[in-house]
PQR file with spaces between the fields and no chain letter, atoms N, CA, C, O and H, PARSE charges and radii, in Angstrom:
ATOM       1  N    LEU     1     108.517  106.725    5.166 -0.4000 1.5000
ATOM       2  CA   LEU     1     107.499  105.718    5.372 -0.0000 2.0000
ATOM       3  C    LEU     1     107.777  105.048    6.715  0.5500 1.7000
ATOM       4  O    LEU     1     108.897  104.603    6.966 -0.5500 1.4000
ATOM       5  N    LYS     2     106.776  104.975    7.567 -0.4000 1.5000
ATOM       6  CA   LYS     2     106.948  104.367    8.889 -0.0000 2.0000
ATOM       7  C    LYS     2     106.100  103.102    8.980  0.5500 1.7000
ATOM       8  O    LYS     2     104.915  103.105    8.647 -0.5500 1.4000
ATOM       9  H    LYS     2     105.866  105.336    7.363  0.4000 1.0000
ATOM      10  N    ILE     3     106.727  102.028    9.434 -0.4000 1.5000
ATOM      11  CA   ILE     3     106.058  100.740    9.561 -0.0000 2.0000
ATOM      12  C    ILE     3     106.147  100.299   11.017  0.5500 1.7000
ATOM      13  O    ILE     3     107.220  100.310   11.619 -0.5500 1.4000
ATOM      14  H    ILE     3     107.689  102.025    9.705  0.4000 1.0000
ATOM      15  N    SER     4     105.014   99.915   11.563 -0.4000 1.5000
ATOM      16  CA   SER     4     104.983   99.444   12.947 -0.0000 2.0000
ATOM      17  C    SER     4     105.566   98.034   13.020  0.5500 1.7000
ATOM      18  O    SER     4     105.198   97.156   12.240 -0.5500 1.4000
ATOM      19  H    SER     4     104.142   99.906   11.073  0.4000 1.0000
ATOM      20  N    ILE     5     106.474   97.833   13.962 -0.4000 1.5000
ATOM      21  CA   ILE     5     107.074   96.524   14.194 -0.0000 2.0000
ATOM      22  C    ILE     5     106.047   95.695   14.981  0.5500 1.7000
ATOM      23  O    ILE     5     105.336   96.250   15.818 -0.5500 1.4000
ATOM      24  H    ILE     5     106.773   98.547   14.596  0.4000 1.0000
ATOM      25  N    PRO     6     105.955   94.389   14.734 -0.5600 1.5000
ATOM      26  CA   PRO     6     104.968   93.576   15.457  0.2800 2.0000
ATOM      27  C    PRO     6     105.007   93.807   16.966  0.5500 1.7000
ATOM      28  O    PRO     6     106.066   94.014   17.558 -0.5500 1.4000
ATOM      29  N    ARG     7     103.843   93.765   17.554 -0.4000 1.5000
ATOM      30  CA   ARG     7     103.651   94.043   18.984 -0.0000 2.0000
ATOM      31  C    ARG     7     104.499   93.126   19.865  0.5500 1.7000
ATOM      32  O    ARG     7     104.802   93.484   21.003 -0.5500 1.4000
ATOM      33  H    ARG     7     102.983   93.596   17.073  0.4000 1.0000
ATOM      34  N    ALA     8     104.885   91.960   19.366 -0.4000 1.5000
ATOM      35  CA   ALA     8     105.691   91.026   20.153 -0.0000 2.0000
ATOM      36  C    ALA     8     106.992   91.673   20.633  0.5500 1.7000
ATOM      37  O    ALA     8     107.473   91.359   21.722 -0.5500 1.4000
ATOM      38  H    ALA     8     104.638   91.670   18.441  0.4000 1.0000
ATOM      39  N    LEU     9     107.562   92.570   19.833 -0.4000 1.5000
ATOM      40  CA   LEU     9     108.799   93.243   20.239 -0.0000 2.0000
ATOM      41  C    LEU     9     108.545   94.128   21.457  0.5500 1.7000
ATOM      42  O    LEU     9     109.319   94.106   22.414 -0.5500 1.4000
ATOM      43  H    LEU     9     107.172   92.825   18.948  0.4000 1.0000
ATOM      44  N    SER    10     107.470   94.903   21.422 -0.4000 1.5000
ATOM      45  CA   SER    10     107.123   95.768   22.550 -0.0000 2.0000
ATOM      46  C    SER    10     106.798   94.946   23.789  0.5500 1.7000
ATOM      47  O    SER    10     107.148   95.329   24.905 -0.5500 1.4000
ATOM      48  H    SER    10     106.842   94.921   20.644  0.4000 1.0000
ATOM      49  N    GLU    11     106.128   93.817   23.590 -0.4000 1.5000
ATOM      50  CA   GLU    11     105.784   92.951   24.716 -0.0000 2.0000
ATOM      51  C    GLU    11     107.031   92.365   25.362  0.5500 1.7000
ATOM      52  O    GLU    11     107.094   92.226   26.583 -0.5500 1.4000
ATOM      53  H    GLU    11     105.844   93.506   22.684  0.4000 1.0000
ATOM      54  N    ARG    12     108.023   92.022   24.548 -0.4000 1.5000
ATOM      55  CA   ARG    12     109.292   91.533   25.108 -0.0000 2.0000
ATOM      56  C    ARG    12     109.952   92.612   25.942  0.5500 1.7000
ATOM      57  O    ARG    12     110.499   92.322   27.006 -0.5500 1.4000
ATOM      58  H    ARG    12     107.973   92.135   23.556  0.4000 1.0000
ATOM      59  N    MET    13     109.911   93.859   25.477 -0.4000 1.5000
ATOM      60  CA   MET    13     110.500   94.965   26.231 -0.0000 2.0000
ATOM      61  C    MET    13     109.751   95.181   27.536  0.5500 1.7000
ATOM      62  O    MET    13     110.371   95.455   28.563 -0.5500 1.4000
ATOM      63  H    MET    13     109.467   94.096   24.613  0.4000 1.0000
ATOM      64  N    GLU    14     108.428   95.064   27.513 -0.4000 1.5000
ATOM      65  CA   GLU    14     107.615   95.288   28.707 -0.0000 2.0000
ATOM      66  C    GLU    14     107.915   94.267   29.807  0.5500 1.7000
ATOM      67  O    GLU    14     107.766   94.577   30.990 -0.5500 1.4000
ATOM      68  H    GLU    14     107.924   94.841   26.679  0.4000 1.0000
ATOM      69  N    ARG    15     108.330   93.073   29.439 -0.4000 1.5000
ATOM      70  CA   ARG    15     108.616   92.023   30.434 -0.0000 2.0000
ATOM      71  C    ARG    15     109.970   92.215   31.117  0.5500 1.7000
ATOM      72  O    ARG    15     110.259   91.558   32.117 -0.5500 1.4000
ATOM      73  H    ARG    15     108.452   92.821   28.478  0.4000 1.0000
ATOM      74  N    LEU    16     110.793   93.103   30.587 -0.4000 1.5000
ATOM      75  CA   LEU    16     112.119   93.337   31.177 -0.0000 2.0000
ATOM      76  C    LEU    16     112.001   94.177   32.442  0.5500 1.7000
ATOM      77  O    LEU    16     111.029   94.913   32.617 -0.5500 1.4000
ATOM      78  H    LEU    16     110.558   93.637   29.774  0.4000 1.0000
ATOM      79  N    PRO    17     113.000   94.065   33.332 -0.5600 1.5000
ATOM      80  CA   PRO    17     113.034   94.971   34.489  0.2800 2.0000
ATOM      81  C    PRO    17     113.063   96.430   34.020  0.5500 1.7000
ATOM      82  O    PRO    17     113.567   96.738   32.940 -0.5500 1.4000
ATOM      83  N    ARG    18     112.522   97.304   34.837 -0.4000 1.5000
ATOM      84  CA   ARG    18     112.378   98.720   34.465 -0.0000 2.0000
ATOM      85  C    ARG    18     113.688   99.350   33.987  0.5500 1.7000
ATOM      86  O    ARG    18     113.703  100.033   32.962 -0.5500 1.4000
ATOM      87  H    ARG    18     112.112   97.055   35.714  0.4000 1.0000
ATOM      88  N    GLU    19     114.786   99.131   34.715 -0.4000 1.5000
ATOM      89  CA   GLU    19     116.054   99.775   34.330 -0.0000 2.0000
ATOM      90  C    GLU    19     116.554   99.265   32.980  0.5500 1.7000
ATOM      91  O    GLU    19     117.155  100.025   32.220 -0.5500 1.4000
ATOM      92  H    GLU    19     114.773   98.577   35.547  0.4000 1.0000
ATOM      93  N    CYS    20     116.317   97.998   32.673 -0.4000 1.5000
ATOM      94  CA   CYS    20     116.713   97.442   31.372 -0.0000 2.0000
ATOM      95  C    CYS    20     115.857   98.042   30.264  0.5500 1.7000
ATOM      96  O    CYS    20     116.358   98.413   29.203 -0.5500 1.4000
ATOM      97  H    CYS    20     115.829   97.381   33.290  0.4000 1.0000
ATOM      98  N    ARG    21     114.557   98.129   30.529 -0.4000 1.5000
ATOM      99  CA   ARG    21     113.628   98.681   29.540 -0.0000 2.0000
ATOM     100  C    ARG    21     113.978  100.140   29.235  0.5500 1.7000
ATOM     101  O    ARG    21     113.980  100.551   28.074 -0.5500 1.4000
ATOM     102  H    ARG    21     114.150   97.828   31.391  0.4000 1.0000
ATOM     103  N    LEU    22     114.270  100.916   30.273 -0.4000 1.5000
ATOM     104  CA   LEU    22     114.624  102.323   30.064 -0.0000 2.0000
ATOM     105  C    LEU    22     115.909  102.460   29.255  0.5500 1.7000
ATOM     106  O    LEU    22     116.033  103.357   28.422 -0.5500 1.4000
ATOM     107  H    LEU    22     114.268  100.582   31.216  0.4000 1.0000
ATOM     108  N    SER    23     116.858  101.571   29.504 -0.4000 1.5000
ATOM     109  CA   SER    23     118.116  101.583   28.757 -0.0000 2.0000
ATOM     110  C    SER    23     117.861  101.321   27.271  0.5500 1.7000
ATOM     111  O    SER    23     118.421  101.996   26.408 -0.5500 1.4000
ATOM     112  H    SER    23     116.757  100.842   30.181  0.4000 1.0000
ATOM     113  N    ILE    24     117.017  100.344   26.989 -0.4000 1.5000
ATOM     114  CA   ILE    24     116.706  100.017   25.594 -0.0000 2.0000
ATOM     115  C    ILE    24     115.926  101.152   24.940  0.5500 1.7000
ATOM     116  O    ILE    24     116.187  101.499   23.789 -0.5500 1.4000
ATOM     117  H    ILE    24     116.562   99.796   27.690  0.4000 1.0000
ATOM     118  N    GLU    25     114.979  101.728   25.657 -0.4000 1.5000
ATOM     119  CA   GLU    25     114.212  102.845   25.109 -0.0000 2.0000
ATOM     120  C    GLU    25     115.123  104.010   24.752  0.5500 1.7000
ATOM     121  O    GLU    25     114.932  104.652   23.719 -0.5500 1.4000
ATOM     122  H    GLU    25     114.766  101.446   26.592  0.4000 1.0000
ATOM     123  N    GLN    26     116.112  104.287   25.594 -0.4000 1.5000
ATOM     124  CA   GLN    26     117.064  105.360   25.292 -0.0000 2.0000
ATOM     125  C    GLN    26     117.865  105.038   24.034  0.5500 1.7000
ATOM     126  O    GLN    26     118.106  105.916   23.205 -0.5500 1.4000
ATOM     127  H    GLN    26     116.268  103.764   26.432  0.4000 1.0000
ATOM     128  N    ARG    27     118.269  103.792   23.896 -0.4000 1.5000
ATOM     129  CA   ARG    27     119.010  103.382   22.692 -0.0000 2.0000
ATOM     130  C    ARG    27     118.165  103.533   21.440  0.5500 1.7000
ATOM     131  O    ARG    27     118.670  103.947   20.396 -0.5500 1.4000
ATOM     132  H    ARG    27     118.073  103.080   24.569  0.4000 1.0000
ATOM     133  N    VAL    28     116.875  103.199   21.535 -0.4000 1.5000
ATOM     134  CA   VAL    28     116.000  103.351   20.368 -0.0000 2.0000
ATOM     135  C    VAL    28     115.967  104.811   19.936  0.5500 1.7000
ATOM     136  O    VAL    28     115.989  105.103   18.740 -0.5500 1.4000
ATOM     137  H    VAL    28     116.465  102.863   22.383  0.4000 1.0000
ATOM     138  N    HIS    29     115.914  105.734   20.900 -0.4000 1.5000
ATOM     139  CA   HIS    29     115.917  107.164   20.565 -0.0000 2.0000
ATOM     140  C    HIS    29     117.213  107.578   19.880  0.5500 1.7000
ATOM     141  O    HIS    29     117.219  108.508   19.074 -0.5500 1.4000
ATOM     142  H    HIS    29     115.896  105.497   21.871  0.4000 1.0000
ATOM     143  N    ASP    30     118.309  106.895   20.194 -0.4000 1.5000
ATOM     144  CA   ASP    30     119.611  107.242   19.630 -0.0000 2.0000
ATOM     145  C    ASP    30     119.895  106.568   18.291  0.5500 1.7000
ATOM     146  O    ASP    30     120.793  106.990   17.563 -0.5500 1.4000
ATOM     147  H    ASP    30     118.304  106.139   20.849  0.4000 1.0000
ATOM     148  N    LEU    31     119.136  105.524   17.960 -0.4000 1.5000
ATOM     149  CA   LEU    31     119.385  104.784   16.729 -0.0000 2.0000
ATOM     150  C    LEU    31     118.740  105.480   15.530  0.5500 1.7000
ATOM     151  O    LEU    31     117.700  106.128   15.644 -0.5500 1.4000
ATOM     152  H    LEU    31     118.406  105.181   18.551  0.4000 1.0000
ATOM     153  N    ARG    32     119.387  105.325   14.393 -0.4000 1.5000
ATOM     154  CA   ARG    32     118.861  105.913   13.167 -0.0000 2.0000
ATOM     155  C    ARG    32     117.686  105.087   12.655  0.5500 1.7000
ATOM     156  O    ARG    32     117.692  103.858   12.716 -0.5500 1.4000
ATOM     157  H    ARG    32     120.232  104.799   14.300  0.4000 1.0000
ATOM     158  N    ARG    33     116.704  105.776   12.162 -0.4000 1.5000
ATOM     159  CA   ARG    33     115.562  105.194   11.468 -0.0000 2.0000
ATOM     160  C    ARG    33     114.648  104.311   12.312  0.5500 1.7000
ATOM     161  O    ARG    33     113.919  103.477   11.775 -0.5500 1.4000
ATOM     162  H    ARG    33     116.699  106.775   12.113  0.4000 1.0000
ATOM     163  N    LEU    34     114.686  104.491   13.631 -0.4000 1.5000
ATOM     164  CA   LEU    34     113.721  103.827   14.506 -0.0000 2.0000
ATOM     165  C    LEU    34     113.085  104.889   15.385  0.5500 1.7000
ATOM     166  O    LEU    34     113.737  105.855   15.782 -0.5500 1.4000
ATOM     167  H    LEU    34     115.279  105.168   14.067  0.4000 1.0000
ATOM     168  N    GLU    35     111.818  104.702   15.683 -0.4000 1.5000
ATOM     169  CA   GLU    35     111.111  105.603   16.595 -0.0000 2.0000
ATOM     170  C    GLU    35     110.354  104.761   17.604  0.5500 1.7000
ATOM     171  O    GLU    35     109.880  103.668   17.295 -0.5500 1.4000
ATOM     172  H    GLU    35     111.289  103.917   15.361  0.4000 1.0000
ATOM     173  N    LEU    36     110.251  105.283   18.803 -0.4000 1.5000
ATOM     174  CA   LEU    36     109.471  104.647   19.861 -0.0000 2.0000
ATOM     175  C    LEU    36     108.291  105.556   20.157  0.5500 1.7000
ATOM     176  O    LEU    36     108.475  106.716   20.528 -0.5500 1.4000
ATOM     177  H    LEU    36     110.636  106.170   19.054  0.4000 1.0000
ATOM     178  N    THR    37     107.077  105.036   19.995 -0.4000 1.5000
ATOM     179  CA   THR    37     105.883  105.841   20.247 -0.0000 2.0000
ATOM     180  C    THR    37     105.604  105.900   21.747  0.5500 1.7000
ATOM     181  O    THR    37     106.179  105.133   22.518 -0.5500 1.4000
ATOM     182  H    THR    37     106.927  104.094   19.694  0.4000 1.0000
ATOM     183  N    GLN    38     104.733  106.801   22.155 -0.4000 1.5000
ATOM     184  CA   GLN    38     104.405  106.952   23.567 -0.0000 2.0000
ATOM     185  C    GLN    38     103.769  105.709   24.157  0.5500 1.7000
ATOM     186  O    GLN    38     103.891  105.458   25.356 -0.5500 1.4000
ATOM     187  H    GLN    38     104.265  107.425   21.528  0.4000 1.0000
ATOM     188  N    ASP    39     103.085  104.922   23.319 -0.4000 1.5000
ATOM     189  CA   ASP    39     102.455  103.708   23.826 -0.0000 2.0000
ATOM     190  C    ASP    39     103.370  102.485   23.744  0.5500 1.7000
ATOM     191  O    ASP    39     102.932  101.359   23.977 -0.5500 1.4000
ATOM     192  H    ASP    39     102.986  105.126   22.345  0.4000 1.0000
ATOM     193  N    GLY    40     104.653  102.714   23.409 -0.4000 1.5000
ATOM     194  CA   GLY    40     105.642  101.645   23.453 -0.0000 2.0000
ATOM     195  C    GLY    40     105.866  100.892   22.155  0.5500 1.7000
ATOM     196  O    GLY    40     106.668   99.958   22.120 -0.5500 1.4000
ATOM     197  H    GLY    40     105.010  103.629   23.219  0.4000 1.0000
ATOM     198  N    ASN    41     105.180  101.272   21.090 -0.4000 1.5000
ATOM     199  CA   ASN    41     105.398  100.617   19.807 -0.0000 2.0000
ATOM     200  C    ASN    41     106.674  101.132   19.154  0.5500 1.7000
ATOM     201  O    ASN    41     107.051  102.292   19.314 -0.5500 1.4000
ATOM     202  H    ASN    41     104.529  102.030   21.119  0.4000 1.0000
ATOM     203  N    VAL    42     107.326  100.245   18.418 -0.4000 1.5000
ATOM     204  CA   VAL    42     108.538  100.620   17.694 -0.0000 2.0000
ATOM     205  C    VAL    42     108.172  100.767   16.222  0.5500 1.7000
ATOM     206  O    VAL    42     107.523   99.898   15.641 -0.5500 1.4000
ATOM     207  H    VAL    42     107.020   99.302   18.288  0.4000 1.0000
ATOM     208  N    LEU    43     108.598  101.881   15.628 -0.4000 1.5000
ATOM     209  CA   LEU    43     108.365  102.135   14.217 -0.0000 2.0000
ATOM     210  C    LEU    43     109.684  102.079   13.465  0.5500 1.7000
ATOM     211  O    LEU    43     110.671  102.684   13.883 -0.5500 1.4000
ATOM     212  H    LEU    43     109.126  102.587   16.101  0.4000 1.0000
ATOM     213  N    ALA    44     109.697  101.356   12.360 -0.4000 1.5000
ATOM     214  CA   ALA    44     110.848  101.340   11.465 -0.0000 2.0000
ATOM     215  C    ALA    44     110.587  102.392   10.394  0.5500 1.7000
ATOM     216  O    ALA    44     109.518  102.408    9.783 -0.5500 1.4000
ATOM     217  H    ALA    44     108.895  100.864   12.021  0.4000 1.0000
ATOM     218  N    CYS    45     111.550  103.260   10.168 -0.4000 1.5000
ATOM     219  CA   CYS    45     111.374  104.376    9.238 -0.0000 2.0000
ATOM     220  C    CYS    45     112.257  104.163    8.001  0.5500 1.7000
ATOM     221  O    CYS    45     113.466  103.955    8.101 -0.5500 1.4000
ATOM     222  H    CYS    45     112.418  103.247   10.665  0.4000 1.0000
ATOM     223  N    PHE    46     111.615  104.223    6.853 -0.4000 1.5000
ATOM     224  CA   PHE    46     112.319  104.029    5.587 -0.0000 2.0000
ATOM     225  C    PHE    46     112.181  105.289    4.747  0.5500 1.7000
ATOM     226  O    PHE    46     111.111  105.898    4.709 -0.5500 1.4000
ATOM     227  H    PHE    46     110.633  104.392    6.772  0.4000 1.0000
ATOM     228  N    PRO    47     113.261  105.687    4.071 -0.5600 1.5000
ATOM     229  CA   PRO    47     113.154  106.874    3.220  0.2800 2.0000
ATOM     230  C    PRO    47     112.336  106.566    1.963  0.5500 1.7000
ATOM     231  O    PRO    47     112.456  105.494    1.369 -0.5500 1.4000
ATOM     232  N    LEU    48     111.516  107.519    1.584 -0.4000 1.5000
ATOM     233  CA   LEU    48     110.728  107.412    0.363 -0.0000 2.0000
ATOM     234  C    LEU    48     111.493  108.144   -0.729  0.5500 1.7000
ATOM     235  O    LEU    48     111.770  109.337   -0.612 -0.5500 1.4000
ATOM     236  H    LEU    48     111.419  108.390    2.067  0.4000 1.0000
ATOM     237  N    ILE    49     111.826  107.433   -1.775 -0.4000 1.5000
ATOM     238  CA   ILE    49     112.564  108.006   -2.898 -0.0000 2.0000
ATOM     239  C    ILE    49     111.547  108.391   -3.972  0.5500 1.7000
ATOM     240  O    ILE    49     110.903  107.527   -4.565 -0.5500 1.4000
ATOM     241  H    ILE    49     111.600  106.463   -1.871  0.4000 1.0000
ATOM     242  N    CYS    50     111.410  109.683   -4.214 -0.4000 1.5000
ATOM     243  CA   CYS    50     110.442  110.176   -5.198 -0.0000 2.0000
ATOM     244  C    CYS    50     111.128  110.338   -6.553  0.5500 1.7000
ATOM     245  O    CYS    50     112.155  111.005   -6.681 -0.5500 1.4000
ATOM     246  H    CYS    50     111.934  110.386   -3.732  0.4000 1.0000
ATOM     247  N    ARG    51     110.532  109.712   -7.543 -0.4000 1.5000
ATOM     248  CA   ARG    51     111.055  109.782   -8.914 -0.0000 2.0000
ATOM     249  C    ARG    51     109.953  110.363   -9.800  0.5500 1.7000
ATOM     250  O    ARG    51     108.796  110.435   -9.386 -0.5500 1.4000
ATOM     251  H    ARG    51     109.698  109.170   -7.439  0.4000 1.0000
ATOM     252  N    PRO    52     110.303  110.770  -10.995 -0.5600 1.5000
ATOM     253  CA   PRO    52     109.289  111.402  -11.857  0.2800 2.0000
ATOM     254  C    PRO    52     108.037  110.553  -12.102  0.5500 1.7000
ATOM     255  O    PRO    52     106.929  111.090  -12.102 -0.5500 1.4000
ATOM     256  N    TYR    53     108.188  109.248  -12.308 -0.4000 1.5000
ATOM     257  CA   TYR    53     107.028  108.435  -12.655 -0.0000 2.0000
ATOM     258  C    TYR    53     106.669  107.388  -11.608  0.5500 1.7000
ATOM     259  O    TYR    53     105.640  106.725  -11.736 -0.5500 1.4000
ATOM     260  H    TYR    53     109.088  108.812  -12.308  0.4000 1.0000
ATOM     261  N    TRP    54     107.487  107.226  -10.582 -0.4000 1.5000
ATOM     262  CA   TRP    54     107.187  106.244   -9.539 -0.0000 2.0000
ATOM     263  C    TRP    54     108.010  106.555   -8.292  0.5500 1.7000
ATOM     264  O    TRP    54     109.040  107.225   -8.355 -0.5500 1.4000
ATOM     265  H    TRP    54     108.323  107.765  -10.478  0.4000 1.0000
ATOM     266  N    ASN    55     107.535  106.060   -7.182 -0.4000 1.5000
ATOM     267  CA   ASN    55     108.219  106.239   -5.901 -0.0000 2.0000
ATOM     268  C    ASN    55     108.662  104.876   -5.393  0.5500 1.7000
ATOM     269  O    ASN    55     108.049  103.858   -5.714 -0.5500 1.4000
ATOM     270  H    ASN    55     106.698  105.515   -7.132  0.4000 1.0000
ATOM     271  N    SER    56     109.716  104.857   -4.608 -0.4000 1.5000
ATOM     272  CA   SER    56     110.159  103.593   -4.027 -0.0000 2.0000
ATOM     273  C    SER    56     110.623  103.826   -2.598  0.5500 1.7000
ATOM     274  O    SER    56     110.913  104.951   -2.192 -0.5500 1.4000
ATOM     275  H    SER    56     110.215  105.684   -4.348  0.4000 1.0000
ATOM     276  N    VAL    57     110.684  102.748   -1.860 -0.4000 1.5000
ATOM     277  CA   VAL    57     111.174  102.770   -0.489 -0.0000 2.0000
ATOM     278  C    VAL    57     112.459  101.967   -0.481  0.5500 1.7000
ATOM     279  O    VAL    57     112.496  100.831   -0.953 -0.5500 1.4000
ATOM     280  H    VAL    57     110.448  101.834   -2.190  0.4000 1.0000
ATOM     281  N    GLU    58     113.510  102.561    0.057 -0.4000 1.5000
ATOM     282  CA   GLU    58     114.802  101.884    0.074 -0.0000 2.0000
ATOM     283  C    GLU    58     115.427  101.993    1.461  0.5500 1.7000
ATOM     284  O    GLU    58     115.373  103.043    2.102 -0.5500 1.4000
ATOM     285  H    GLU    58     113.480  103.484    0.441  0.4000 1.0000
ATOM     286  N    ASP    59     116.015  100.901    1.905 -0.4000 1.5000
ATOM     287  CA   ASP    59     116.754  100.908    3.170 -0.0000 2.0000
ATOM     288  C    ASP    59     118.218  101.166    2.818  0.5500 1.7000
ATOM     289  O    ASP    59     119.037  100.248    2.770 -0.5500 1.4000
ATOM     290  H    ASP    59     116.060  100.049    1.385  0.4000 1.0000
ATOM     291  N    THR    60     118.516  102.418    2.578 -0.4000 1.5000
ATOM     292  CA   THR    60     119.846  102.828    2.167 -0.0000 2.0000
ATOM     293  C    THR    60     120.901  102.341    3.155  0.5500 1.7000
ATOM     294  O    THR    60     120.814  102.612    4.353 -0.5500 1.4000
ATOM     295  H    THR    60     117.851  103.164    2.617  0.4000 1.0000
ATOM     296  N    ASN    61     121.889  101.626    2.650 -0.4000 1.5000
ATOM     297  CA   ASN    61     122.975  101.080    3.470 -0.0000 2.0000
ATOM     298  C    ASN    61     122.465  100.202    4.611  0.5500 1.7000
ATOM     299  O    ASN    61     123.162  100.021    5.609 -0.5500 1.4000
ATOM     300  H    ASN    61     121.960  101.406    1.677  0.4000 1.0000
ATOM     301  N    ASP    62     121.266   99.659    4.474 -0.4000 1.5000
ATOM     302  CA   ASP    62     120.674   98.781    5.487 -0.0000 2.0000
ATOM     303  C    ASP    62     120.605   99.428    6.869  0.5500 1.7000
ATOM     304  O    ASP    62     120.688   98.737    7.884 -0.5500 1.4000
ATOM     305  H    ASP    62     120.700   99.806    3.663  0.4000 1.0000
ATOM     306  N    GLU    63     120.453  100.746    6.909 -0.4000 1.5000
ATOM     307  CA   GLU    63     120.445  101.461    8.194 -0.0000 2.0000
ATOM     308  C    GLU    63     119.268  101.056    9.081  0.5500 1.7000
ATOM     309  O    GLU    63     119.439  100.864   10.285 -0.5500 1.4000
ATOM     310  H    GLU    63     120.386  101.307    6.084  0.4000 1.0000
ATOM     311  N    THR    64     118.089  100.925    8.501 -0.4000 1.5000
ATOM     312  CA   THR    64     116.917  100.554    9.295 -0.0000 2.0000
ATOM     313  C    THR    64     117.071   99.134    9.813  0.5500 1.7000
ATOM     314  O    THR    64     116.808   98.860   10.984 -0.5500 1.4000
ATOM     315  H    THR    64     117.950  101.081    7.523  0.4000 1.0000
ATOM     316  N    ALA    65     117.497   98.241    8.943 -0.4000 1.5000
ATOM     317  CA   ALA    65     117.691   96.841    9.345 -0.0000 2.0000
ATOM     318  C    ALA    65     118.744   96.729   10.440  0.5500 1.7000
ATOM     319  O    ALA    65     118.572   95.961   11.386 -0.5500 1.4000
ATOM     320  H    ALA    65     117.711   98.464    7.992  0.4000 1.0000
ATOM     321  N    GLU    66     119.820   97.477   10.324 -0.4000 1.5000
ATOM     322  CA   GLU    66     120.893   97.433   11.328 -0.0000 2.0000
ATOM     323  C    GLU    66     120.391   97.944   12.678  0.5500 1.7000
ATOM     324  O    GLU    66     120.705   97.363   13.717 -0.5500 1.4000
ATOM     325  H    GLU    66     119.960   98.102    9.555  0.4000 1.0000
ATOM     326  N    SER    67     119.618   99.022   12.667 -0.4000 1.5000
ATOM     327  CA   SER    67     119.090   99.566   13.921 -0.0000 2.0000
ATOM     328  C    SER    67     118.131   98.576   14.574  0.5500 1.7000
ATOM     329  O    SER    67     118.174   98.378   15.789 -0.5500 1.4000
ATOM     330  H    SER    67     119.364   99.494   11.823  0.4000 1.0000
ATOM     331  N    LEU    68     117.278   97.962   13.783 -0.4000 1.5000
ATOM     332  CA   LEU    68     116.340   96.980   14.328 -0.0000 2.0000
ATOM     333  C    LEU    68     117.098   95.767   14.880  0.5500 1.7000
ATOM     334  O    LEU    68     116.734   95.221   15.922 -0.5500 1.4000
ATOM     335  H    LEU    68     117.244   98.122   12.797  0.4000 1.0000
ATOM     336  N    HIS    69     118.127   95.363   14.190 -0.4000 1.5000
ATOM     337  CA   HIS    69     118.964   94.247   14.660 -0.0000 2.0000
ATOM     338  C    HIS    69     119.604   94.583   16.005  0.5500 1.7000
ATOM     339  O    HIS    69     119.662   93.728   16.890 -0.5500 1.4000
ATOM     340  H    HIS    69     118.423   95.807   13.344  0.4000 1.0000
ATOM     341  N    GLN    70     120.079   95.803   16.168 -0.4000 1.5000
ATOM     342  CA   GLN    70     120.692   96.219   17.435 -0.0000 2.0000
ATOM     343  C    GLN    70     119.687   96.170   18.581  0.5500 1.7000
ATOM     344  O    GLN    70     120.030   95.752   19.687 -0.5500 1.4000
ATOM     345  H    GLN    70     120.032   96.497   15.450  0.4000 1.0000
ATOM     346  N    VAL    71     118.442   96.596   18.327 -0.4000 1.5000
ATOM     347  CA   VAL    71     117.415   96.551   19.366 -0.0000 2.0000
ATOM     348  C    VAL    71     117.121   95.109   19.753  0.5500 1.7000
ATOM     349  O    VAL    71     117.006   94.798   20.938 -0.5500 1.4000
ATOM     350  H    VAL    71     118.163   96.936   17.429  0.4000 1.0000
ATOM     351  N    LEU    72     116.998   94.234   18.775 -0.4000 1.5000
ATOM     352  CA   LEU    72     116.753   92.819   19.061 -0.0000 2.0000
ATOM     353  C    LEU    72     117.891   92.209   19.866  0.5500 1.7000
ATOM     354  O    LEU    72     117.648   91.412   20.772 -0.5500 1.4000
ATOM     355  H    LEU    72     117.092   94.487   17.812  0.4000 1.0000
ATOM     356  N    GLN    73     119.126   92.572   19.550 -0.4000 1.5000
ATOM     357  CA   GLN    73     120.276   92.083   20.313 -0.0000 2.0000
ATOM     358  C    GLN    73     120.214   92.566   21.758  0.5500 1.7000
ATOM     359  O    GLN    73     120.457   91.791   22.682 -0.5500 1.4000
ATOM     360  H    GLN    73     119.324   93.219   18.814  0.4000 1.0000
ATOM     361  N    LEU    74     119.890   93.840   21.958 -0.4000 1.5000
ATOM     362  CA   LEU    74     119.801   94.391   23.315 -0.0000 2.0000
ATOM     363  C    LEU    74     118.719   93.688   24.129  0.5500 1.7000
ATOM     364  O    LEU    74     118.940   93.332   25.287 -0.5500 1.4000
ATOM     365  H    LEU    74     119.692   94.470   21.207  0.4000 1.0000
ATOM     366  N    ILE    75     117.562   93.492   23.528 -0.4000 1.5000
ATOM     367  CA   ILE    75     116.484   92.810   24.239 -0.0000 2.0000
ATOM     368  C    ILE    75     116.901   91.399   24.597  0.5500 1.7000
ATOM     369  O    ILE    75     116.691   90.953   25.725 -0.5500 1.4000
ATOM     370  H    ILE    75     117.383   93.782   22.588  0.4000 1.0000
ATOM     371  N    SER    76     117.489   90.696   23.650 -0.4000 1.5000
ATOM     372  CA   SER    76     117.926   89.321   23.892 -0.0000 2.0000
ATOM     373  C    SER    76     118.963   89.266   25.005  0.5500 1.7000
ATOM     374  O    SER    76     118.917   88.375   25.853 -0.5500 1.4000
ATOM     375  H    SER    76     117.660   91.058   22.733  0.4000 1.0000
ATOM     376  N    PHE    77     119.889   90.204   25.009 -0.4000 1.5000
ATOM     377  CA   PHE    77     120.926   90.258   26.047 -0.0000 2.0000
ATOM     378  C    PHE    77     120.291   90.412   27.429  0.5500 1.7000
ATOM     379  O    PHE    77     120.673   89.725   28.377 -0.5500 1.4000
ATOM     380  H    PHE    77     119.927   90.928   24.320  0.4000 1.0000
ATOM     381  N    HIS    78     119.316   91.323   27.534 -0.4000 1.5000
ATOM     382  CA   HIS    78     118.688   91.580   28.835 -0.0000 2.0000
ATOM     383  C    HIS    78     117.756   90.443   29.255  0.5500 1.7000
ATOM     384  O    HIS    78     117.480   90.279   30.443 -0.5500 1.4000
ATOM     385  H    HIS    78     119.006   91.881   26.764  0.4000 1.0000
ATOM     386  N    GLU    79     117.276   89.672   28.307 -0.4000 1.5000
ATOM     387  CA   GLU    79     116.415   88.537   28.642 -0.0000 2.0000
ATOM     388  C    GLU    79     117.209   87.364   29.233  0.5500 1.7000
ATOM     389  O    GLU    79     116.649   86.505   29.913 -0.5500 1.4000
ATOM     390  H    GLU    79     117.500   89.806   27.341  0.4000 1.0000
ATOM     391  N    LEU    80     118.503   87.343   28.964 -0.4000 1.5000
ATOM     392  CA   LEU    80     119.321   86.211   29.463 -0.0000 2.0000
ATOM     393  C    LEU    80     119.481   86.202   30.959  0.5500 1.7000
ATOM     394  O    LEU    80     120.137   85.315   31.504 -0.5500 1.4000
ATOM     395  H    LEU    80     118.958   88.041   28.411  0.4000 1.0000
């Protein structure tokens, strides 16, 4: 399951100098459970757990949350 992160995150990245933005974009490609679309949107990816009578979405070991947290830290660092 892929969920688009609010546009504010992409807008913060766009305001950074080019070399900082490229560095963050490369990190997003290397992080688990995050994707960067061609138009600059960040997608959080969650595994869908299929069960016999119902399905659920779980952030196993908080991997998606941790990756998103790392991106926010990188952006904040470069904004300083």
